[in-house]
Structures are given as C-alpha cells and as structure tokens.
N, C-alpha and C positions, 0 to 999 in steps of 0.2 A: 322703932326710931324715937326722936324726942319730940313732942309735942309743943306744939302751938307758936314755937320760933324757926319757920322756913330756913333760916342761916345754918341753925345747929342739926337741923336734920339733914339740909345738905352736907355737913362736918360729918357728922356720924355715916351718911353715904360713902362718902369718903374715905374713910379711916376701914369701913368693914372692906372696900372695894382694894384700898390698901395695901391689907392683912392677905385678902385670898389673890391679889396678885405678887405677894414678897413670896408666898409659900411656893405656888405654883408655875410661877416663872424659872426656878432652877431645880425642884422635884420634877423628875421625870412623868408627872400625870397632867399636862397641858393645861398655860394659865388661859389662852384665849377659851378652851371649850370651860371652863372653867368660869370665867368672867359672862360668857355666854349663857351658862345654867342659873348664876344668880342672877343675869338681868332677866332670865324667864320666871324663873320660881321663886324668887326673894322680892320681884318688883323693882330691882336695882337696876340703873342703863348710868354706866362710865359715859361720862362729857370728854368728847373731842379732844379736849385741853388736857385732860387726866391721863390720857394715853401718852399725848405727847411725853407730858414730865415722866410718866413709867419709864418709856423710852431714854430718856435720860439719865433717869436714875439705874436703871438698866447698865448703861456705859459705867456709869461711877463703881457701882461693884465691883464689875469686874475689873476696872481700872485698880482697885483697893486689892482683890483680893488674888490678881495675877500679875501684881505689879514688877515682881521683881521677874516674873520671866515675860512681860512687855516691855522692862527698860534691856534687858538682853536683844530681846528683837530687834527694839527700834538702833539698839548701839551695831549691830550686825549690819541693819539695814544703809547707816550711817556709813559704815565702809566698806560699803556692795561687798561684806563678806557673806557668802552665800554656800560653804563650805563647812561650818560648825554649824554644830546642833541646832544652835537657835536659828543662824544662819539660813541653813536650808527649810526652817518652816514658814520662810518669806513666799518662796514661789506655789509651797503646799496649799498655803490660805488665799492668795492670788486666784491660782487653777481651782480651789474648791468653791469661791464666791463665783464664779461662773454661773454654774449651773443653778444658784440657788439666787440669784441676781434675774437670772433669764427665766425662771417659774416664778417669780415673785411681781416682774413687772407685765408678762404676758398670760398666764393665766389666775393673777392675784383676783382677780373682778369676776372670775367664774367660777374660783373655788368659794367667794365671799356668797354668790348667791346660791350653790347650790348646798352647802354647810350651812343654810339659816334656821334647819328646823330642828327640835332633839334627838329624835328619830336618829337622823345624817350621824349628830355628833357621837350620840351612845354610840352609835356604831364603829365611828373613830378612833373612840376609848378604846373600845374590845379590841382592836385592831392594831392599838399601839400598845397594849396590853401582850399579845402574842410576840411581837417585835422585840419586847424587854423580855420576855421569856425567854428567846431564843438564843438570847445573847448569851447565856450562860453557857449555852457548848464551846463557845471560842476558848481558843487554847493558851491564846496569850502568849508569843511567842515572842514577835516582831518587835525591835525596837523602833523599828524607821517604818514613814508613813509613804508607800508610792504613791503618785500622780494619781494615777487608776481609782486609789483607795479614797485620796483625796477628794475626785468627781465623784463620786462613791457616795462620801459623808456630804459634800455638798448639794446631793439631788437630796439626802433625806433631809437635809435642814430644810431647803426648798420645798419640800413636800408639807413641813410641818406645819406652812401657815394654814393648813386643814383644822380650824376649831377639833379637841380630844385628841390629835398628834403633840407631844411634847418634842418641843427642838433638842434638849440637851438629852432627853430623854432615846429617842430614834438616833440622833447623830452618835451618842455615846455606844448605843446597841450596834450601829453598822461598823464604829470601830472593833468593837470587842469580837463583832461575829467573824472578821476579818482575823483576827489571831492578832490583834493587833493590844499591848503591854496595857492594864487600866490607866496608870497614869500618864500616859502617852494620851492616850483616847479621852481620860477627861481635860487634860491642856487643851488638844487641838481642838476639842469642841467649842471650846470656850473662847479659845483667841481668832475661831474661825467666826464665829458670833459678832467680832466687835466690830465689823463693816456691815453686815445683815443689819444690825441695828441700827448703825448711824447713816445706814441708806434709808432704812425706811421710816427714822427721824425724819430724815432731810425731805423724803418724797411727803409724807404727812402737812409737814409746814409747808411743802410746795402747792398740793393738790386742795389744802382744807384751810388754808390761810383765812379767806372770810367767814366760816365756820368758829376760828381760834378767836379771830376778833370779838367774837358774840359770844362765848362760852359761856360766859356771866358766874364766871370763878375770880373768887378774890386773891390775894396772894398767901392770908392764912389757910386757905383750902386748900391752893396748887403746893406750897409748902409742907403742909400736913400730909397730902397725900403721897408727896416723893419722900418724906422722910420714913413714915408709916412702911412702903413697899421697899425703900432700900434694908433698913433694919433688919425685918423680918425675911428680907430677901437675901442679904449676909449669912444669917446663922441658917437658914435654910441650903443653901449652896452646900455651908460646911457639915453638913448635915450627908446632905449629897456624896461628897467626897468622901467621908464616914463609910456611910454604906456602902459604898464602891469599893474602897480599901478591905472590907470584912468581907466581900464576894456575897451581899445580898442585895446586889441592884436588881435580882429578878423580883424582889419580893414589890414592888409597887407595878408589879404585872396584876397581881392579884386585886389591889386596890380599882385600876384599869377596869377590870372586869364588874366587880363587884358595881362599882358607880354605874357603868355603862347597861348593864342588865337591870340594876334599880330606873333608871330613866328612860328603857322602852317598857317597864313595868310599869309607871306612874303613865306613861303616853298611852298604853294601852286600856289602861282603867279610867282614861278621861280626864286627868289630874291637869 
C-alpha cells in the first residue's frame, strides 16, 4: 500500500478489490469467495458502497456485452411476442428468477453466517470445481431450454450466493449438464443474472442505506473502483466465452481445487 497518505491507501485498496472483482465476477471462480479471501489474507476490506457500485458496474457490463440480445428480448416483450426464440426467453427468465429470489430472501442471512470462515469457503471452492468438471459430460444437443431446466438453473444461481460458488460457473455448468448447447447456456446464464443483480442492488440500497451514507468514500474512489471492475470484467467475460467455445470450460475446476486445497492447508498450518 501507499505509505503516509490514507486517501491514497484507500484508493489503492479500492483498485485492488476492483481488479479482483472484475476478474472473478465473470470467470467461474467465485468473486465473493475471492473477496472474502482478500479481506482475510491481505487485510483488505470491501466497503459497503463499493459493493453497491460493483453491482451497478456488473449491470453495465452485461448491457454492453449482450446489448444485441437484450434489445431483441425487450423488442419481443414490447410486442408481447413469446413465440420467437427471443420471446421464449422472457418467461424462462421469469421462471428461473423465482427460485433465485426465494433463496436470496429467505436463506441469504443464514448462508452469510455459515460461510464466514475460510475453511467453509475453501470447501465451497472444491465443490464448485467438481460441478465445473462434471459439466464436460453434457452432450450439448438441445437448442431450447425447458421450464424445469430454467428452474434448475435458477436454483443453481440462488445457491451461488455461497462464497466459493461461482454464479456464472454453476449456472452454465447446470445448463451444459442438461445437454444445452454452450452458446445458449452462456446467453441464458447472463440474461438470467440481470434481474438477480438488479434485485441485489436494490435490496442492498434499501437495507443498508444508513451505512451507505457514512461509507466514507469520495467520488474519485467510487468511479475508480467501478471503472476498474468494469474494464477488467468486460475482458474477463470475453475470456470466459472464448474458453467456453474452445470446450475448455472445465479447466477452471483445477483452479478451484488448487485454491480450495491451499486455503485448507493454510488454515491447518495456522496461518
């Protein structure tokens, strides 16, 4: 960190967290898990307002990357057209959002309290790696997603509030395991995330608005954190898509296993 100037130290901390968040938000390796590790091992702490701006940045990246798909879905919605390929996504997204919302609203606090220690997060990383690896068994024969599959993918998205579980990772892995083609799995995973991210952003502002007012961040720090997370996140999302197209999605499983095992080793060693 920068010595002597608290504001520069705060800005450096924000930039580091922005890089971590930008990389891990889209790659299937759990952004929440990495931020928890950064807070514990590196002594970095993510301010509440930073979390809010990150959610806002997440929405912007999705809107930019999937702008064509989102425009088509919104056009279908405006015409009440649910028969075209884009129109059929609307009810699927709604159905998939329901289990995510239920898990977040009713189990969010319990999960937060359960996964406070690093050992629990490490186990979650390892399990996430198993899920990513199993995804390679999918046959990728389906062009369409059924309502039951949308519900299952929505459940996976809800479970991903556990630190160490990647939202993009387990939603895409679930779709691939069902035999859904990779481009469909990729698009549906991120379109499904839009209501979830907006909901999480709104809930954070509603429940923690008092803390936001006293977060102690100025506009330079807020804009710096959001910009870094957005830029890094955009290229991380492109990397994820390239990896998925090359049928190398499962390589992230090894990373999750190594990281989880390393954290457990550090914990057992008393570090």
